[in-house]
C-alpha positions in Angstrom: -0.1 0.0 -0.1 1.7 3.2 -0.8 0.1 4.9 2.0 2.2 2.8 4.2 5.7 3.0 2.5 5.3 6.0 -0.3 7.2 5.5 -3.6 8.2 9.0 -3.4 9.0 11.3 -0.1 6.7 13.9 -1.4 4.5 12.9 -3.9 3.9 9.1 -2.9 1.2 10.0 -0.4 -0.9 12.7 -2.3 -0.7 10.5 -5.5 -2.0 7.6 -3.4 -4.7 9.5 -1.5 -6.1 10.8 -5.2 -6.3 7.5 -6.6 -8.1 6.4 -3.3 -10.6 9.4 -3.8 -11.8 7.9 -7.0 -11.4 4.1 -6.3 -13.2 4.2 -2.8 -16.4 4.9 -4.7 -16.4 1.0 -5.3 -18.1 -1.0 -2.2 -15.3 -3.6 -2.9 -12.6 -1.8 -2.6 -14.2 -0.1 0.8 -14.3 -3.6 2.4 -10.6 -4.3 0.8 -9.2 -1.4 2.1 -10.6 -1.5 5.5 -9.7 -5.1 5.9 -6.0 -3.7 5.2 -6.4 -1.5 8.0 -5.9 1.4 5.6 -8.3 3.7 7.5 -6.1 4.4 10.3 -3.2 5.7 7.4 -5.8 8.3 6.6 -7.1 9.9 9.9 -3.4 11.5 10.6 -3.9 13.4 7.1 -6.8 14.9 8.4 -5.5 18.2 9.7 -5.8 22.0 8.9 -3.9 23.0 5.7 -2.3 26.1 4.3 -0.5 25.2 1.2 -2.3 24.7 -2.0 -0.9 21.4 -2.3 -1.6 20.5 1.4 -5.0 22.0 1.1 -5.7 19.6 -2.3 -4.1 16.6 0.2 -6.6 17.4 2.9 -9.6 17.6 0.6 -8.9 14.3 -1.0 -8.3 12.6 2.5 -11.8 13.9 3.6 -13.3 12.7 0.4 -12.1 9.5 1.0 -13.5 9.3 4.7 -17.0 10.8 3.3 -17.0 7.7 1.0 -15.7 5.4 4.0 -18.6 6.6 6.3 -21.1 4.8 4.0 -19.3 1.8 4.9 -20.2 0.4 8.6 -17.0 -1.5 9.3 -15.0 1.8 8.4 -17.4 3.9 10.8 -16.5 1.5 13.6 -12.9 2.3 13.3 -13.4 5.9 12.8 -15.7 6.2 15.6 -12.8 4.7 17.9 -10.2 6.9 16.4 -9.6 10.8 16.2 -11.1 11.3 13.1 -14.0 13.3 14.9 -12.1 16.1 16.5 -9.7 16.2 13.7 -12.9 16.9 11.1 -14.3 19.3 13.5 -10.9 21.3 13.9 -10.7 21.1 9.9 -14.1 22.7 9.5 -13.6 25.2 12.2 -10.3 26.5 10.5 -10.5 25.7 7.1 -11.4 28.8 4.3 -11.7 26.4 1.3 -15.3 25.9 0.4 -14.8 22.5 -1.1 -13.2 20.9 2.4 -15.8 22.5 4.4 -18.7 20.9 2.3 -17.0 17.1 2.5 -16.5 17.5 5.9 -19.9 18.7 6.7 -21.6 16.0 4.3 -19.3 13.2 6.2 -20.5 14.6 9.6 -24.1 14.3 8.5 -23.3 10.6 7.6 -21.9 10.1 10.7 -24.8 11.5 13.1 -26.8 8.6 13.7 -23.9 6.4 14.2 -23.8 5.2 18.3 -22.7 8.5 20.4 -21.3 9.9 17.4 -24.0 12.7 17.4 -23.4 13.3 21.1 -20.0 13.7 20.6 -20.3 16.2 17.8 -22.2 18.3 20.4 -19.6 17.7 23.0 -17.1 18.8 20.8 -18.7 22.1 20.4 -20.0 21.9 16.7 -23.2 24.1 17.5 -20.8 26.8 18.0 -18.7 25.7 14.8 -22.1 26.4 12.8 -22.9 29.7 14.4 -19.5 31.1 13.2 -20.0 29.6 10.2 -22.8 32.5 9.8 -20.2 35.1 10.0 -18.4 33.5 6.5 -19.2 34.2 3.0 -19.9 30.3 2.3 -22.6 29.9 -0.5 -26.0 29.2 -0.1 -25.3 25.4 -0.7 -22.8 25.1 2.3 -24.8 26.6 4.7 -28.1 24.5 3.6 -26.0 21.4 4.1 -25.2 22.6 7.8 -28.9 23.6 8.3 -30.1 19.9 7.0 -27.6 18.5 9.5 -28.9 20.5 12.3 -32.4 19.7 11.4 -31.8 15.7 11.4 -29.7 16.1 14.6 -33.0 17.8 16.0 -34.7 14.2 16.3 -31.8 12.4 18.2 -32.6 11.9 21.6 -32.1 15.0 23.7 -29.8 16.8 21.3 -32.7 19.1 20.3 -32.7 20.7 23.8 -29.2 21.3 23.8 -29.4 23.4 20.8 -31.3 25.5 22.7 -28.8 25.6 25.3 -26.5 26.8 22.9 -29.2 29.6 21.6 -29.5 27.9 18.1 -32.8 29.6 17.6 -30.9 32.9 17.7 -28.7 31.9 15.2 -31.5 30.7 12.6 -33.1 33.9 12.9 -29.9 35.7 12.1 -29.2 33.1 9.2 -33.1 34.0 8.1 -32.5 37.6 8.0 -29.9 37.3 5.2 -30.5 37.3 1.8 -30.6 33.7 0.6 -31.5 32.9 -3.0 -32.1 29.1 -2.0 -35.2 28.4 -1.6 -34.4 25.1 -0.1 -32.3 26.7 2.2 -35.0 29.0 3.6 -37.3 26.2 3.7 -34.7 24.2 5.7 -34.4 27.1 8.1 -37.9 27.4 8.8 -38.3 24.0 9.4 -34.9 24.1 11.8 -36.9 26.8 13.7 -40.0 25.1 14.2 -38.4 22.1 15.3 -36.3 23.9 17.9 -39.5 25.6 19.5 -40.4 22.1 20.2 -37.2 21.7 22.1 -37.4 24.5 24.1 -37.7 22.3 27.6 -34.1 21.6 28.8 -32.6 18.3 29.3 -33.5 16.5 32.0 -31.1 15.4 34.8 -30.9 11.7 34.0 -30.8 12.6 29.9 -27.4 14.6 31.1 -26.2 12.1 33.2 -26.4 9.3 30.4 -24.8 11.6 28.2 -21.7 12.1 30.4 -21.5 8.5 31.1 -21.8 7.6 27.1 -19.1 9.6 26.6 -16.8 8.1 28.8 -15.9 11.6 30.6 -17.4 11.9 34.4 -16.8 15.0 36.5 -18.2 16.1 40.0 -21.1 18.2 38.5 -23.8 18.4 41.4 -25.9 15.5 40.4 -23.4 12.8 41.6 -23.4 14.1 45.2 -27.2 14.9 45.0 -29.4 12.2 47.3 -32.5 13.6 45.2 -30.8 12.9 41.8 -30.7 9.3 42.7 -33.9 9.0 44.6 -35.9 10.3 41.6 -34.0 8.4 38.9 -32.5 5.2 40.5 -35.3 3.2 38.3 -34.1 4.9 35.3 -31.1 3.0 35.8 -33.0 -0.3 35.0 -33.6 0.9 31.4 -32.3 -1.6 28.4 -31.2 -4.3 31.0 -29.6 -1.9 33.3 -27.3 -0.3 30.2 -26.1 3.2 31.9 -24.8 1.1 34.6 -23.1 -1.5 32.6 -21.6 1.4 30.4 -20.6 3.3 33.8 -18.9 0.2 34.7 -16.8 -0.3 31.6 -15.5 3.1 31.8 -13.4 1.7 34.4 -11.8 -0.3 32.1 -11.0 2.3 29.5 -10.4 5.3 31.4 -7.2 6.7 32.7 -8.3 9.9 34.0 -8.5 9.8 37.8 -11.2 12.1 37.9 -13.7 9.8 35.8 -12.4 6.9 37.7 -13.1 8.7 41.3 -16.7 9.7 39.8 -17.4 6.1 38.6 -16.5 4.7 41.7 -18.5 7.3 43.8 -21.8 6.9 41.3 -21.5 2.7 41.9 -21.8 3.5 45.8 -24.9 5.9 45.0 -26.5 3.1 43.1 -25.7 0.7 45.7 -26.9 2.7 48.4 -30.2 3.7 46.5 -31.0 0.9 44.5 -33.1 -2.1 46.9 -31.2 -4.4 45.2 -27.8 -2.3 44.3 -25.4 -4.4 46.2 -26.4 -7.5 44.0 -26.7 -6.0 40.7 -23.3 -4.3 40.9 -21.8 -7.5 42.2 -23.0 -9.5 39.2 -21.9 -7.1 36.8 -18.4 -8.1 38.1 -17.8 -4.4 39.2 -16.0 -5.7 42.4 -13.0 -6.9 41.1 -12.7 -3.6 38.8 -12.6 -1.5 41.7 -10.7 -3.4 44.3 -8.0 -2.6 41.6 -8.3 1.2 42.0 -8.1 0.9 45.9 -4.5 1.1 45.4 -4.6 3.7 43.0 -1.9 6.6 43.1 -4.6 9.2 43.2 -6.1 10.0 46.7 -9.6 10.9 45.2 -9.7 7.7 43.3 -8.8 5.6 46.2 -11.3 7.2 48.5 -14.2 6.6 46.0 -13.0 3.3 45.3 -13.1 2.4 49.1 -16.3 4.0 49.9 -17.8 1.8 46.7 -16.2 -1.5 48.5 -17.3 -0.8 51.8 -21.0 -0.1 50.6 -20.8 -3.3 48.5 -19.5 -5.2 51.1 -21.1 -3.9 54.3 -24.1 -2.1 52.8 -24.5 1.8 52.9 -25.9 1.7 56.7 -22.3 0.9 57.8 -20.4 2.6 55.4 -21.8 5.9 55.3 -19.4 7.7 57.3 -16.9 7.5 54.3 -19.1 9.3 52.1 -17.6 12.8 50.8 
Protein backbone atom coordinates (compact mmCIF):
# COMPACT_ATOMS: atom_id res chain seq x y z
CA UNK A 1 0.00 0.00 0.00
CA UNK A 2 1.52 3.31 -1.11
CA UNK A 3 0.18 5.10 1.96
CA UNK A 4 2.17 2.80 4.23
CA UNK A 5 5.36 2.86 2.14
CA UNK A 6 5.27 5.89 -0.20
CA UNK A 7 7.19 5.41 -3.44
CA UNK A 8 8.28 9.06 -3.36
CA UNK A 9 8.95 11.18 -0.24
CA UNK A 10 6.83 14.12 -1.44
CA UNK A 11 4.50 12.82 -4.12
CA UNK A 12 3.83 9.29 -2.87
CA UNK A 13 1.11 10.02 -0.31
CA UNK A 14 -0.75 12.69 -2.36
CA UNK A 15 -0.77 10.36 -5.36
CA UNK A 16 -2.07 7.44 -3.30
CA UNK A 17 -4.81 9.54 -1.68
CA UNK A 18 -5.81 10.96 -5.05
CA UNK A 19 -6.28 7.45 -6.42
CA UNK A 20 -8.17 6.35 -3.31
CA UNK A 21 -10.59 9.26 -3.60
CA UNK A 22 -11.68 7.78 -6.91
CA UNK A 23 -11.62 4.03 -6.34
CA UNK A 24 -13.21 4.11 -2.87
CA UNK A 25 -16.49 4.80 -4.65
CA UNK A 26 -16.57 1.04 -5.27
CA UNK A 27 -17.93 -1.00 -2.32
CA UNK A 28 -15.50 -3.86 -2.92
CA UNK A 29 -12.57 -1.43 -2.69
CA UNK A 30 -13.87 0.00 0.59
CA UNK A 31 -14.05 -3.50 2.02
CA UNK A 32 -10.51 -4.37 0.94
CA UNK A 33 -9.17 -1.04 2.18
CA UNK A 34 -10.68 -1.48 5.64
CA UNK A 35 -9.51 -5.09 5.87
CA UNK A 36 -6.00 -3.91 5.03
CA UNK A 37 -6.21 -1.53 8.02
CA UNK A 38 -5.95 1.43 5.69
CA UNK A 39 -8.31 3.76 7.57
CA UNK A 40 -5.78 4.39 10.32
CA UNK A 41 -3.34 5.71 7.70
CA UNK A 42 -5.85 8.34 6.54
CA UNK A 43 -6.80 9.74 9.96
CA UNK A 44 -3.44 11.49 10.64
CA UNK A 45 -3.79 13.29 7.30
CA UNK A 46 -6.95 15.05 8.53
CA UNK A 47 -5.40 18.28 9.77
CA UNK A 48 -5.71 21.98 8.91
CA UNK A 49 -3.75 22.93 5.79
CA UNK A 50 -2.32 26.17 4.41
CA UNK A 51 -0.45 25.57 1.15
CA UNK A 52 -2.32 24.77 -2.04
CA UNK A 53 -0.78 21.31 -2.23
CA UNK A 54 -1.63 20.48 1.38
CA UNK A 55 -5.17 21.81 0.94
CA UNK A 56 -5.70 19.50 -2.02
CA UNK A 57 -4.35 16.56 -0.01
CA UNK A 58 -6.66 17.47 2.87
CA UNK A 59 -9.65 17.73 0.54
CA UNK A 60 -8.99 14.35 -1.06
CA UNK A 61 -8.35 12.77 2.35
CA UNK A 62 -11.68 14.09 3.62
CA UNK A 63 -13.29 12.89 0.41
CA UNK A 64 -11.98 9.39 1.19
CA UNK A 65 -13.37 9.61 4.74
CA UNK A 66 -16.72 10.72 3.33
CA UNK A 67 -16.82 7.71 1.00
CA UNK A 68 -15.89 5.44 3.91
CA UNK A 69 -18.66 6.96 6.04
CA UNK A 70 -21.10 4.90 3.96
CA UNK A 71 -19.42 1.66 5.06
CA UNK A 72 -20.23 0.35 8.57
CA UNK A 73 -16.91 -1.43 9.32
CA UNK A 74 -15.08 1.79 8.45
CA UNK A 75 -17.41 3.79 10.69
CA UNK A 76 -16.62 1.45 13.59
CA UNK A 77 -12.95 2.33 13.24
CA UNK A 78 -13.61 6.05 12.77
CA UNK A 79 -15.72 6.08 15.94
CA UNK A 80 -12.80 4.82 18.04
CA UNK A 81 -10.12 6.96 16.40
CA UNK A 82 -9.42 10.69 16.52
CA UNK A 83 -11.18 11.21 13.21
CA UNK A 84 -14.16 13.13 14.62
CA UNK A 85 -12.23 15.85 16.53
CA UNK A 86 -9.86 16.16 13.58
CA UNK A 87 -12.75 16.67 11.16
CA UNK A 88 -14.26 19.31 13.42
CA UNK A 89 -10.89 21.08 13.73
CA UNK A 90 -10.71 21.18 9.95
CA UNK A 91 -14.20 22.60 9.53
CA UNK A 92 -13.38 25.22 12.18
CA UNK A 93 -10.25 26.47 10.48
CA UNK A 94 -10.67 25.80 6.77
CA UNK A 95 -11.48 28.63 4.40
CA UNK A 96 -11.81 26.34 1.39
CA UNK A 97 -15.46 25.77 0.64
CA UNK A 98 -14.93 22.38 -0.97
CA UNK A 99 -13.14 21.13 2.16
CA UNK A 100 -15.87 22.41 4.46
CA UNK A 101 -18.55 20.89 2.24
CA UNK A 102 -17.11 17.38 2.23
CA UNK A 103 -16.46 17.46 5.99
CA UNK A 104 -20.00 18.63 6.71
CA UNK A 105 -21.40 15.86 4.52
CA UNK A 106 -19.23 13.35 6.36
CA UNK A 107 -20.43 14.59 9.75
CA UNK A 108 -24.00 14.32 8.51
CA UNK A 109 -23.44 10.65 7.65
CA UNK A 110 -21.89 9.95 11.04
CA UNK A 111 -24.58 11.70 13.08
CA UNK A 112 -26.76 8.68 13.68
CA UNK A 113 -23.93 6.24 14.33
CA UNK A 114 -23.70 5.22 17.97
CA UNK A 115 -22.79 8.15 20.22
CA UNK A 116 -21.11 10.18 17.47
CA UNK A 117 -23.97 12.68 17.36
CA UNK A 118 -23.59 13.39 21.07
CA UNK A 119 -19.82 13.64 20.65
CA UNK A 120 -20.29 16.28 17.95
CA UNK A 121 -22.19 18.40 20.44
CA UNK A 122 -19.50 17.74 23.04
CA UNK A 123 -16.88 18.92 20.53
CA UNK A 124 -18.86 22.19 20.22
CA UNK A 125 -20.17 21.68 16.70
CA UNK A 126 -23.14 24.02 17.37
CA UNK A 127 -20.68 26.85 18.01
CA UNK A 128 -18.89 25.98 14.78
CA UNK A 129 -22.18 26.35 12.92
CA UNK A 130 -22.69 29.71 14.57
CA UNK A 131 -19.33 30.91 13.28
CA UNK A 132 -20.18 29.71 9.78
CA UNK A 133 -22.97 32.25 9.53
CA UNK A 134 -20.43 35.06 9.68
CA UNK A 135 -18.50 33.70 6.71
CA UNK A 136 -19.23 34.17 3.05
CA UNK A 137 -20.11 30.58 2.22
CA UNK A 138 -22.34 29.81 -0.70
CA UNK A 139 -25.96 28.92 -0.09
CA UNK A 140 -25.18 25.26 -0.71
CA UNK A 141 -22.80 24.83 2.21
CA UNK A 142 -25.06 26.64 4.67
CA UNK A 143 -27.99 24.56 3.46
CA UNK A 144 -26.10 21.33 4.16
CA UNK A 145 -25.23 22.52 7.67
CA UNK A 146 -28.82 23.55 8.37
CA UNK A 147 -30.15 20.23 7.08
CA UNK A 148 -27.61 18.44 9.26
CA UNK A 149 -28.81 20.31 12.34
CA UNK A 150 -32.40 19.62 11.34
CA UNK A 151 -31.63 15.89 11.35
CA UNK A 152 -29.81 16.26 14.66
CA UNK A 153 -32.95 17.69 16.26
CA UNK A 154 -34.59 14.29 16.47
CA UNK A 155 -31.59 12.51 17.96
CA UNK A 156 -32.37 11.93 21.61
CA UNK A 157 -31.89 15.07 23.67
CA UNK A 158 -29.72 16.99 21.23
CA UNK A 159 -32.55 19.33 20.25
CA UNK A 160 -32.69 20.67 23.79
CA UNK A 161 -28.94 21.17 23.73
CA UNK A 162 -29.27 23.25 20.58
CA UNK A 163 -31.55 25.53 22.53
CA UNK A 164 -28.91 25.72 25.27
CA UNK A 165 -26.37 26.76 22.63
CA UNK A 166 -28.71 29.54 21.46
CA UNK A 167 -29.31 28.02 18.04
CA UNK A 168 -32.76 29.66 17.75
CA UNK A 169 -31.05 33.07 17.70
CA UNK A 170 -28.58 31.81 15.09
CA UNK A 171 -31.44 30.60 12.89
CA UNK A 172 -33.18 33.96 13.14
CA UNK A 173 -29.94 35.67 12.12
CA UNK A 174 -29.56 33.32 9.17
CA UNK A 175 -33.13 33.92 8.07
CA UNK A 176 -32.48 37.66 7.98
CA UNK A 177 -29.81 37.21 5.31
CA UNK A 178 -30.59 37.42 1.62
CA UNK A 179 -30.41 33.75 0.67
CA UNK A 180 -31.39 32.89 -2.88
CA UNK A 181 -31.79 29.16 -2.24
CA UNK A 182 -35.44 28.31 -1.62
CA UNK A 183 -34.49 24.91 -0.18
CA UNK A 184 -32.25 26.66 2.33
CA UNK A 185 -35.03 29.00 3.41
CA UNK A 186 -37.36 26.04 3.80
CA UNK A 187 -34.74 24.18 5.83
CA UNK A 188 -34.22 27.21 8.08
CA UNK A 189 -37.95 27.49 8.71
CA UNK A 190 -38.18 23.78 9.47
CA UNK A 191 -35.22 23.96 11.82
CA UNK A 192 -36.73 26.95 13.60
CA UNK A 193 -40.01 25.12 14.15
CA UNK A 194 -38.20 22.05 15.40
CA UNK A 195 -36.24 24.12 17.89
CA UNK A 196 -39.44 25.59 19.27
CA UNK A 197 -40.48 22.05 20.15
CA UNK A 198 -37.21 21.50 21.99
CA UNK A 199 -37.22 24.51 24.29
CA UNK A 200 -37.57 22.21 27.25
CA UNK A 201 -34.13 21.65 28.76
CA UNK A 202 -32.53 18.24 29.11
CA UNK A 203 -33.61 16.31 32.16
CA UNK A 204 -30.97 15.59 34.76
CA UNK A 205 -30.86 11.90 33.86
CA UNK A 206 -30.51 12.69 30.15
CA UNK A 207 -27.47 14.80 30.99
CA UNK A 208 -26.13 12.03 33.19
CA UNK A 209 -26.55 9.43 30.43
CA UNK A 210 -24.72 11.60 27.94
CA UNK A 211 -21.85 12.10 30.38
CA UNK A 212 -21.54 8.35 30.94
CA UNK A 213 -21.80 7.47 27.24
CA UNK A 214 -19.03 9.93 26.44
CA UNK A 215 -16.84 8.31 29.10
CA UNK A 216 -15.79 11.61 30.70
CA UNK A 217 -17.25 12.21 34.16
CA UNK A 218 -16.69 15.16 36.46
CA UNK A 219 -17.99 16.27 39.85
CA UNK A 220 -21.12 17.99 38.58
CA UNK A 221 -23.72 18.49 41.36
CA UNK A 222 -25.93 15.54 40.40
CA UNK A 223 -23.33 12.94 41.41
CA UNK A 224 -23.60 13.86 45.09
CA UNK A 225 -27.24 14.93 44.99
CA UNK A 226 -29.30 12.39 46.93
CA UNK A 227 -32.50 13.73 45.39
CA UNK A 228 -31.15 13.01 41.89
CA UNK A 229 -30.40 9.41 42.85
CA UNK A 230 -33.73 8.85 44.60
CA UNK A 231 -35.72 10.26 41.69
CA UNK A 232 -33.75 8.54 38.94
CA UNK A 233 -32.64 5.24 40.43
CA UNK A 234 -35.25 3.24 38.50
CA UNK A 235 -34.07 4.86 35.25
CA UNK A 236 -30.87 2.85 35.60
CA UNK A 237 -32.94 -0.29 34.95
CA UNK A 238 -33.69 0.76 31.36
CA UNK A 239 -32.41 -1.55 28.61
CA UNK A 240 -31.17 -4.15 31.08
CA UNK A 241 -29.15 -1.62 33.12
CA UNK A 242 -27.39 -0.30 30.02
CA UNK A 243 -26.09 2.91 31.63
CA UNK A 244 -24.83 1.02 34.68
CA UNK A 245 -23.02 -1.44 32.41
CA UNK A 246 -21.41 1.39 30.46
CA UNK A 247 -20.45 3.10 33.73
CA UNK A 248 -18.62 -0.05 34.84
CA UNK A 249 -16.95 -0.39 31.44
CA UNK A 250 -15.51 3.12 31.83
CA UNK A 251 -13.36 1.71 34.64
CA UNK A 252 -11.61 -0.44 32.04
CA UNK A 253 -11.08 2.18 29.36
CA UNK A 254 -10.38 5.43 31.20
CA UNK A 255 -7.05 6.58 32.60
CA UNK A 256 -8.41 9.88 33.89
CA UNK A 257 -8.28 9.95 37.72
CA UNK A 258 -11.26 12.30 38.02
CA UNK A 259 -13.41 10.06 35.82
CA UNK A 260 -12.39 6.93 37.75
CA UNK A 261 -13.16 8.60 41.08
CA UNK A 262 -16.60 9.75 39.93
CA UNK A 263 -17.45 6.32 38.50
CA UNK A 264 -16.56 4.59 41.77
CA UNK A 265 -18.58 7.13 43.70
CA UNK A 266 -21.58 6.72 41.38
CA UNK A 267 -21.45 2.95 41.82
CA UNK A 268 -21.54 3.47 45.57
CA UNK A 269 -24.54 5.77 45.11
CA UNK A 270 -26.31 3.12 43.05
CA UNK A 271 -25.61 0.52 45.74
CA UNK A 272 -26.99 2.85 48.38
CA UNK A 273 -30.18 3.87 46.59
CA UNK A 274 -31.26 0.79 44.62
CA UNK A 275 -32.97 -1.94 46.67
CA UNK A 276 -30.89 -4.62 44.91
CA UNK A 277 -27.90 -2.42 44.24
CA UNK A 278 -25.29 -4.62 45.92
CA UNK A 279 -26.40 -7.75 44.08
CA UNK A 280 -26.66 -6.03 40.70
CA UNK A 281 -23.23 -4.40 40.93
CA UNK A 282 -21.71 -7.69 42.08
CA UNK A 283 -23.36 -9.62 39.24
CA UNK A 284 -21.93 -7.15 36.73
CA UNK A 285 -18.40 -7.95 37.97
CA UNK A 286 -17.71 -4.43 39.19
CA UNK A 287 -16.12 -5.52 42.47
CA UNK A 288 -12.87 -6.75 40.91
CA UNK A 289 -12.50 -3.60 38.82
CA UNK A 290 -13.06 -1.29 41.78
CA UNK A 291 -10.76 -3.24 44.11
CA UNK A 292 -7.87 -2.70 41.71
CA UNK A 293 -8.35 1.04 42.16
CA UNK A 294 -8.04 0.93 45.95
CA UNK A 295 -4.27 1.18 45.51
CA UNK A 296 -4.43 3.89 42.87
CA UNK A 297 -1.83 6.64 43.13
CA UNK A 298 -4.56 9.29 43.13
CA UNK A 299 -6.10 9.87 46.57
CA UNK A 300 -9.46 10.88 45.10
CA UNK A 301 -9.73 7.59 43.24
CA UNK A 302 -8.69 5.61 46.31
CA UNK A 303 -11.27 7.32 48.50
CA UNK A 304 -14.16 6.69 46.08
CA UNK A 305 -13.06 3.09 45.44
CA UNK A 306 -12.91 2.44 49.18
CA UNK A 307 -16.39 3.86 49.70
CA UNK A 308 -17.74 1.69 46.89
CA UNK A 309 -16.16 -1.49 48.25
CA UNK A 310 -17.36 -0.72 51.78
CA UNK A 311 -20.92 -0.31 50.56
CA UNK A 312 -20.61 -3.40 48.41
CA UNK A 313 -19.52 -5.55 51.34
CA UNK A 314 -21.13 -3.84 54.32
CA UNK A 315 -24.11 -2.02 52.86
CA UNK A 316 -24.73 1.72 52.89
CA UNK A 317 -25.78 1.83 56.55
CA UNK A 318 -22.35 0.85 57.84
CA UNK A 319 -20.28 2.61 55.20
CA UNK A 320 -22.00 5.99 55.30
CA UNK A 321 -19.26 7.50 57.44
CA UNK A 322 -16.95 7.32 54.43
CA UNK A 323 -19.16 9.39 52.16
CA UNK A 324 -17.61 12.62 50.94
